[in-house]
C-alpha positions as CSV (number, residue, x, y, z in Angstrom):
1,M,-17.5,15.2,0.3
2,R,-18.0,16.6,3.8
3,I,-19.7,13.9,6.0
4,L,-20.9,14.6,9.5
5,H,-21.7,11.7,11.8
6,L,-23.9,12.5,14.8
7,C,-23.5,9.9,17.6
8,L,-25.4,11.5,20.3
9,L,-27.7,8.8,21.7
10,G,-25.2,7.0,23.9
11,P,-21.5,6.6,24.7
12,Y,-19.0,6.9,21.9
13,S,-15.8,4.9,22.5
14,D,-12.6,5.2,20.5
15,G,-10.9,2.0,19.3
16,Y,-14.0,-0.2,19.1
17,Y,-15.4,-2.0,16.1
18,Y,-18.8,-0.5,16.5
19,Q,-20.7,0.8,13.5
20,D,-20.3,4.4,14.6
21,N,-16.6,3.9,14.7
22,M,-16.2,2.0,11.4
23,L,-18.3,4.0,9.1
24,P,-16.7,7.4,9.7
25,Q,-13.2,5.8,9.6
26,Q,-14.0,4.2,6.2
27,N,-15.4,7.5,4.9
28,S,-12.1,9.2,5.9
29,K,-10.1,6.4,4.2
30,D,-12.1,7.0,1.0
31,G,-10.9,10.6,0.9
32,H,-13.8,12.4,2.4
33,I,-13.6,15.1,5.1
34,V,-15.3,13.6,8.1
35,E,-16.3,14.8,11.5
36,I,-18.1,13.2,14.5
37,I,-20.1,15.0,17.2
38,A,-20.4,12.7,20.2
39,P,-21.0,12.9,24.0
40,T,-18.2,12.9,26.5
41,E,-19.4,9.5,27.7
42,K,-17.3,6.5,26.7
43,I,-16.9,2.9,27.6
44,V,-13.7,1.9,29.4
45,N,-13.2,-1.8,30.3
46,G,-16.9,-2.4,29.9
47,I,-18.0,0.5,32.1
48,V,-19.5,3.8,31.0
49,Q,-17.5,6.8,32.1
50,D,-18.2,10.5,31.7
51,D,-15.8,13.2,32.7
52,R,-18.1,15.9,31.1
53,I,-15.0,17.7,29.7
54,P,-15.5,19.0,26.2
55,I,-12.6,18.1,23.9
56,T,-11.8,18.1,20.2
57,Y,-9.2,15.9,18.6
58,T,-8.4,13.9,15.5
59,D,-8.3,10.1,15.6
60,P,-5.7,8.0,13.8
61,S,-7.9,7.6,10.7
62,G,-8.1,11.4,10.3
63,V,-11.6,11.9,11.6
64,K,-12.2,15.0,13.7
65,I,-14.1,14.2,16.9
66,I,-15.9,16.8,18.9
67,R,-17.1,15.7,22.4
68,I,-19.6,17.7,24.4
69,P,-21.4,16.8,27.6
70,V,-25.1,16.2,27.6
71,I,-27.1,19.1,29.2
72,R,-28.2,18.2,32.7
73,I,-32.0,18.3,32.9
74,V,-33.4,17.5,36.4
75,N,-31.1,14.4,36.9
76,H,-28.8,12.0,35.1
77,F,-31.7,9.6,34.2
78,I,-33.8,12.3,32.4
79,S,-30.7,14.0,30.9
80,T,-29.6,10.8,29.2
81,R,-33.1,10.2,27.8
82,I,-33.7,13.7,26.4
83,R,-30.2,13.9,25.1
84,A,-29.9,17.7,24.7
85,Y,-26.5,19.3,23.9
86,K,-25.3,22.9,23.5
87,N,-24.4,24.5,20.2
88,I,-25.3,21.6,17.9
89,Y,-26.7,23.8,15.3
90,S,-23.7,26.1,15.2
91,L,-21.3,23.1,15.1
92,I,-23.2,21.7,12.1
93,S,-23.1,25.1,10.4
94,E,-19.4,25.5,11.0
95,F,-18.7,22.1,9.4
96,N,-21.1,22.8,6.5
97,P,-21.8,19.1,5.6
98,D,-22.9,17.6,2.4
99,I,-24.1,14.5,4.1
100,M,-25.3,13.9,7.7
101,F,-25.6,10.5,9.3
102,Y,-27.6,10.5,12.5
103,H,-26.9,7.3,14.4
104,C,-29.6,5.7,16.6
105,F,-32.4,8.1,16.0
106,G,-34.2,9.9,18.9
107,G,-33.3,12.6,21.3
108,K,-33.8,16.4,21.3
109,E,-31.0,17.1,18.8
110,L,-32.8,15.3,16.0
111,L,-35.1,18.4,16.0
112,T,-31.9,20.5,15.5
113,V,-30.8,18.4,12.6
114,A,-34.3,18.6,11.0
115,K,-34.2,22.4,11.4
116,Y,-30.8,22.6,9.7
117,V,-31.7,20.4,6.8
118,S,-35.0,22.3,6.3
119,K,-32.9,25.4,5.7
120,H,-30.2,23.6,3.7
121,P,-32.2,21.3,1.4
122,K,-29.1,20.2,-0.6
123,V,-27.8,18.4,2.5
124,K,-28.5,14.7,2.5
125,L,-29.7,13.2,5.8
126,F,-29.5,9.6,6.7
127,I,-31.0,8.2,9.9
128,D,-30.5,4.7,11.4
129,T,-32.1,2.8,14.2
130,H,-30.7,0.0,16.4
131,S,-33.6,-0.2,18.8
132,D,-35.8,-3.3,19.2
133,Y,-37.8,-5.0,21.9
134,E,-34.7,-6.7,23.2
135,N,-32.7,-3.6,24.0
136,S,-35.4,-0.9,24.3
137,A,-38.9,-0.2,25.5
138,T,-38.4,-2.8,28.3
139,N,-40.8,-1.0,30.7
140,F,-43.9,1.2,30.6
141,L,-42.1,4.5,30.9
142,S,-39.6,3.6,28.2
143,K,-42.2,2.2,25.8
144,F,-45.0,4.7,26.1
145,L,-43.3,8.0,27.2
146,L,-39.8,7.8,25.7
147,H,-40.5,6.0,22.5
148,K,-44.2,6.4,21.6
149,V,-44.2,10.1,22.6
150,F,-40.8,11.8,22.8
151,H,-38.7,9.9,20.3
152,K,-41.6,9.5,17.9
153,F,-42.2,13.2,18.0
154,T,-38.6,14.1,17.1
155,F,-38.4,11.3,14.5
156,K,-41.6,12.5,12.7
157,K,-40.2,16.0,12.5
158,A,-37.0,14.8,11.0
159,V,-37.9,11.8,8.8
160,K,-39.5,14.0,6.1
161,Y,-36.1,15.4,5.4
162,A,-34.3,12.0,5.4
163,E,-33.1,10.2,2.3
164,K,-33.1,6.9,4.0
165,V,-34.0,5.3,7.4
166,Y,-31.7,2.4,7.9
167,Y,-32.5,-0.5,10.3
168,V,-29.6,-2.7,11.4
169,A,-31.8,-5.7,12.1
170,P,-35.3,-6.9,11.1
171,E,-36.1,-6.7,14.8
172,S,-35.6,-2.9,14.5
173,L,-38.0,-2.8,11.6
174,V,-40.7,-4.4,13.7
175,F,-40.0,-1.9,16.4
176,I,-40.2,1.2,14.2
177,K,-43.5,0.0,12.7
178,D,-45.1,-0.8,16.0
179,L,-44.0,2.2,18.2
180,Y,-43.4,4.9,15.6
181,G,-46.1,4.0,13.0
182,F,-43.5,4.3,10.2
183,N,-43.6,2.0,7.2
184,D,-42.4,4.1,4.3
185,K,-40.9,1.4,2.0
186,T,-39.3,4.1,-0.2
187,K,-37.1,5.2,2.8
188,L,-36.7,2.1,4.9
189,E,-33.6,0.0,4.1
190,F,-31.8,-2.8,5.8
191,F,-28.3,-1.8,6.7
192,P,-26.6,-4.6,8.6
193,L,-23.8,-4.2,11.1
194,G,-20.6,-5.3,9.4
195,G,-16.9,-5.9,9.7
196,Y,-13.6,-5.8,7.8
197,I,-12.6,-8.9,5.8
198,I,-9.2,-10.2,7.1
199,E,-7.0,-11.5,4.3
200,N,-5.9,-15.1,4.4
201,E,-2.2,-14.3,4.9
202,K,-3.0,-12.4,8.1
203,R,-5.3,-15.1,9.3
204,I,-2.5,-17.7,8.9
205,I,-0.2,-15.6,11.0
206,Y,-2.8,-15.2,13.7
207,K,-3.6,-18.9,13.6
208,E,0.1,-19.9,14.1
209,K,0.5,-17.4,16.9
210,V,-2.6,-18.4,18.9
211,R,-2.3,-22.1,18.5
212,S,1.3,-22.0,19.5
213,E,0.6,-19.9,22.6
214,L,-2.2,-22.2,23.7
215,N,-0.5,-25.4,22.6
216,I,-3.3,-26.4,20.3
217,S,-2.6,-28.7,17.3
218,H,-3.4,-27.4,13.8
219,D,-5.6,-30.5,13.3
220,D,-7.7,-29.7,16.4
221,L,-11.0,-27.7,16.2
222,I,-11.4,-24.4,18.0
223,F,-14.7,-23.0,19.0
224,I,-14.8,-19.4,20.3
225,H,-17.5,-17.6,22.4
226,S,-17.3,-14.0,23.4
227,G,-19.1,-11.0,24.9
228,K,-20.5,-9.8,28.2
229,F,-21.8,-13.0,29.7
230,S,-25.2,-12.5,31.2
231,E,-27.8,-15.2,31.6
232,E,-29.2,-14.3,28.2
233,K,-25.9,-15.1,26.5
234,K,-26.4,-18.8,27.5
235,T,-22.8,-19.4,28.3
236,Y,-23.7,-21.9,31.0
237,E,-25.7,-23.9,28.5
238,L,-22.7,-23.8,26.0
239,V,-20.1,-24.9,28.6
240,T,-22.5,-27.7,29.8
241,A,-22.9,-28.9,26.3
242,F,-19.2,-28.8,25.6
243,N,-18.5,-30.8,28.7
244,K,-20.7,-33.5,27.4
245,V,-18.8,-33.8,24.1
246,K,-15.7,-35.8,25.1
247,S,-13.5,-35.5,22.0
248,T,-9.9,-34.4,22.9
249,R,-9.5,-32.6,19.6
250,L,-12.1,-29.9,20.5
251,H,-11.2,-26.7,22.3
252,L,-13.4,-23.8,23.5
253,L,-12.0,-20.3,23.9
254,I,-14.1,-17.9,26.1
255,I,-13.3,-14.2,25.8
256,G,-15.2,-11.5,27.7
257,S,-16.5,-10.6,31.1
258,F,-18.9,-12.6,33.3
259,E,-21.7,-11.4,35.4
260,E,-21.1,-12.8,38.9
261,N,-24.1,-15.0,39.0
262,V,-23.2,-16.6,35.7
263,Y,-19.5,-17.1,36.6
264,S,-20.4,-18.9,39.8
265,K,-22.3,-21.4,37.7
266,V,-19.6,-22.0,35.1
267,E,-16.4,-21.6,37.1
268,S,-16.0,-25.3,38.1
269,L,-17.2,-26.5,34.7
270,I,-14.4,-24.5,33.0
271,E,-11.7,-25.4,35.6
272,N,-12.5,-29.1,35.3
273,D,-12.3,-29.3,31.5
274,S,-8.7,-28.7,30.2
275,R,-10.1,-28.1,26.7
276,I,-11.8,-24.9,27.8
277,S,-9.7,-21.7,28.1
278,Y,-11.2,-18.6,29.7
279,L,-9.0,-15.8,28.5
280,G,-10.8,-12.8,30.1
281,W,-11.5,-9.5,28.4
282,K,-9.5,-8.7,25.3
283,T,-9.0,-5.6,23.1
284,T,-10.8,-5.5,19.8
285,E,-7.5,-6.2,18.0
286,D,-6.7,-9.2,20.2
287,L,-10.2,-10.6,19.8
288,E,-9.8,-10.3,16.0
289,M,-6.6,-12.4,16.3
290,Y,-8.4,-15.2,18.3
291,L,-11.3,-15.1,15.9
292,C,-8.9,-15.6,12.9
293,A,-7.3,-18.5,14.7
294,S,-10.6,-20.3,15.4
295,D,-12.8,-22.5,13.3
296,V,-16.3,-21.9,14.6
297,Y,-17.9,-18.9,16.4
298,I,-20.6,-20.1,18.7
299,L,-23.4,-17.9,20.2
300,P,-26.4,-19.8,21.7
301,G,-28.0,-16.7,23.3
302,S,-28.8,-13.0,22.7
303,R,-27.1,-11.1,19.9
304,T,-23.8,-9.5,19.2
305,V,-22.1,-7.7,16.2
306,T,-19.2,-10.1,16.8
307,V,-21.1,-12.6,14.7
308,Q,-20.4,-10.4,11.7
309,H,-16.9,-9.8,12.8
310,A,-16.3,-13.5,13.1
311,I,-17.6,-14.1,9.6
312,C,-15.2,-11.5,8.3
313,C,-12.4,-13.3,10.1
314,G,-13.3,-16.6,8.4
315,C,-15.2,-18.5,11.1
316,A,-18.1,-20.9,10.5
317,I,-21.1,-20.1,12.7
318,I,-23.3,-21.8,15.3
319,T,-25.9,-19.3,16.5
320,N,-29.3,-18.9,18.0
321,R,-32.4,-18.3,16.0
322,S,-32.6,-14.5,16.5
323,Y,-34.6,-13.0,13.6
324,V,-31.5,-11.0,12.5
325,Y,-29.5,-14.2,12.0
326,T,-32.2,-16.2,10.2
327,Y,-32.9,-13.1,8.0
328,L,-29.3,-12.2,7.2
329,L,-27.6,-15.6,7.2
330,K,-30.5,-17.7,5.9
331,D,-29.7,-21.4,6.1
332,I,-25.9,-21.1,6.2
333,P,-25.2,-21.5,9.9
334,I,-26.2,-24.3,12.3
335,Y,-28.8,-22.9,14.6
336,A,-28.7,-24.1,18.2
337,D,-30.5,-22.6,21.3
338,T,-30.6,-25.5,23.7
339,I,-28.0,-27.8,25.4
340,D,-29.1,-30.8,23.2
341,E,-29.0,-28.7,20.0
342,L,-25.5,-27.4,21.0
343,I,-24.3,-31.0,21.6
344,N,-25.6,-32.1,18.2
345,A,-24.1,-29.0,16.5
346,I,-20.6,-29.5,18.0
347,N,-20.6,-33.2,17.2
348,L,-21.7,-32.4,13.6
349,M,-18.9,-29.9,13.2
350,E,-16.3,-32.4,14.3
351,N,-17.6,-35.4,12.4
352,E,-18.4,-33.7,9.1
353,S,-15.6,-31.2,8.4
354,Q,-17.1,-30.4,5.0
355,I,-19.9,-28.5,6.8
356,I,-17.3,-26.0,8.1
357,L,-15.7,-25.6,4.7
358,D,-19.1,-25.1,3.0
359,Q,-20.1,-22.6,5.6
360,K,-16.9,-20.6,5.2
361,E,-17.3,-20.4,1.5
362,K,-20.8,-19.1,1.6
363,L,-20.1,-16.7,4.5
364,S,-17.1,-15.4,2.7
365,Y,-19.3,-14.4,-0.2
366,L,-21.8,-12.8,2.1
367,A,-19.1,-10.8,3.9
368,K,-17.7,-9.5,0.6
369,T,-21.0,-8.5,-0.8
370,E,-23.0,-7.3,2.2
371,L,-21.0,-7.0,5.4
372,D,-17.7,-5.3,4.4
373,Y,-17.6,-1.7,5.8
374,R,-15.8,-0.6,2.6
375,I,-19.1,-1.4,0.8
376,L,-21.5,-0.2,3.6
377,A,-19.8,3.1,4.0
378,N,-20.5,4.0,0.4
379,R,-24.2,3.2,0.4
380,Y,-25.0,6.7,1.6
381,V,-22.3,8.6,-0.3
382,Y,-23.9,9.9,-3.5
């Protein structure tokens, strides 16, 4: 089949493990002809960059990627909310898709997609949403003008042509019901962010490599924490809790980048505890290696797709009580939001090793049946 992914609502970055990277790549691996239309914006070392130079190229998985700049309307702020692009209709027509997947619905070009599907009714359209009250509608203008007026208008025009409307978290379902007034159960479907299951042989190799490099015994327990460390990530609370658990067989790896105000609070706590290693920012491939070498992924604050990635790498999980985790993972992880809960969770993991083994078995089944991109990428191919 000919599958077109439209990733127009924000930066598109090559080499990441985001959903809009993984789904097209898996479609290509499965033998389909795949194309992506995306902006010229991309994330480089955690920073959005935009050279506004149109370019077409093929990525290593065989996916053709067409990058075009957003049309400038008044100023950058308005342009990146309206998200209008030149020649989208003609690009769609030239590719002649059987399936279109519109990532992160909204923007002017959803009207273009609706127009195309209305004239080509055999084309199957799938729309997804990642928006919720944590990452969107955080002020009056965003909530009432951008979402309840503009995005709602474009969505209502397109949704009647859609086969499914996927939401990546239950928080997004609440959002779409509240702000878009949409609750069509025949179209709404949970579509979690996923990962690729790393085979045991590869995990063993990574484990040997990382533990040797960091001089960590195979009998020791490694906790790993990653991301962009803002106050909401609760890295300070985690490091504080870890400091209070005195066992010498515990280690904490921290991978990512700190906001300055957070780093100033944790710097001395990290430096004064030899069991904690701050490894800085790592590529997706390197992060995967450290995840495979670790025993427990720990996330006391906010949300990240790395939880799913860690599960696919064989980690047990300590995480916060975000709705998406209680909804997706049920009673499998240990939930911890506070310093005291983190101390108890870390102690429990050390003293009762069977908990880790039981978690890994249950999470492995979840990964194979619900999170593997080889499964997810075929849910819309029919």
